[in-house]
N, C-alpha and C positions, 0 to 999 in steps of 0.2 A: 584306589586304595585298596587294602588288603580285605580278607573276609572278616575283619574285626567286628565284634558286636558292640553296639553303641547304646548308652542309656539315652532316654528321651531328652534329658537335659543337655547330654553331649551334642545330640543332633540339633536341638534348639540353638545352642551356642554357634554351631558350625554354620546353621542357616542364617541367623542374625549377623555373624560376621561377614558372610557373603552379601547380604542384603546392604550392610553398611558400606561395603567396598564398591557396590555397583549402583547404590542408591535407588533400589527398587526390589520387589519380590522376585527372587531368582526363579527362573524357570528351568526346564529340563536341560536346554542347551547350555545355560550358564552353570549348572550344577555338574553335569556330566563332562564339561570341558575342563574343569577345575581338578587337577590331580590331587589337590588336598582333601577333596571331599569324597564320601561315598557315593555310589551311583544314586540317581534320582529315586529309583525304586525303594531304597532304604528309607529315604525321607517319606515317600509315599506310603509305605507300609505302616509307619509310625504315626503319621499325621492325617493321612487321607488326603483329600483335595485341598490344597493350602488355602484357597479362598473361602472354603466352607468349614475349615477346621476351627473348633472352638479353642484349641490349645494355640493355635497361631493367630488368633483374632487381633491381638494388639500389634504384633509384628506386621501383619498384613495391612492393617489400617495405617500405621506409621509410615511404611515404605510405599504404599500406594498412593498417599498424599504427597510424599516427597517426590515420587516420580511425576505426579500431575504438576506439581510446583516446577519441577525441572522442565517439563514440557513448555509450560507458560513462560518461564524464564527464557527459553529459547525463542519463543514467538516474540517476546518484548525485546529481544536483542537488537541492538542498533545496527548490526550488519543485516545482510539479507538472509533470513533463516532458510530459505529454499536453497540458496546457493552455498551457504555456509559448510553444511555437512559435517560439522564438528559435533561431538557429544557434549550435552551440557556440563558433563563433568570436566571435560578439558576447558571449556570456556570459563567455568567457575574457578578452576585452579589458578587463574591469572589474577585473582582477587583474594584479599584477606577475608577471614571470617566476619571480621567487624565491618568491611565494605559490604558484604552481602547480607548481612543480618537485617537491615531495613526491608528489603524486598521480601524476605522470607517471613518476617515478623508481621508484615502488612499484607500478606498474601490474600487473606479472606477479604480484606477491604479492597484490595485491587480487583480481584476476580469476581466477587459476589456483588 
């Protein structure tokens, strides 16, 4: 992207949209490889370390949990997860939200 100046709210929204798309907290590679986003350093300058940032606390919690759930979803897959090599997003796309809902609603009960 250009040398445009972003507000904190704009950067948060861009980061949230990216996290929603990839279902995890985006890292340097995910941010820098997306032509719609400013460089990672712009985010870092605004928020600091994502995982330690008070401003990103809810975003990090939400998408870290979702990423953990996706990892467990992959391990619980009926296919052989070691040989599958598909992203959980690819596997999940084969089902409706209604079909996936029970797994993700009962995640705490299943895992803990």
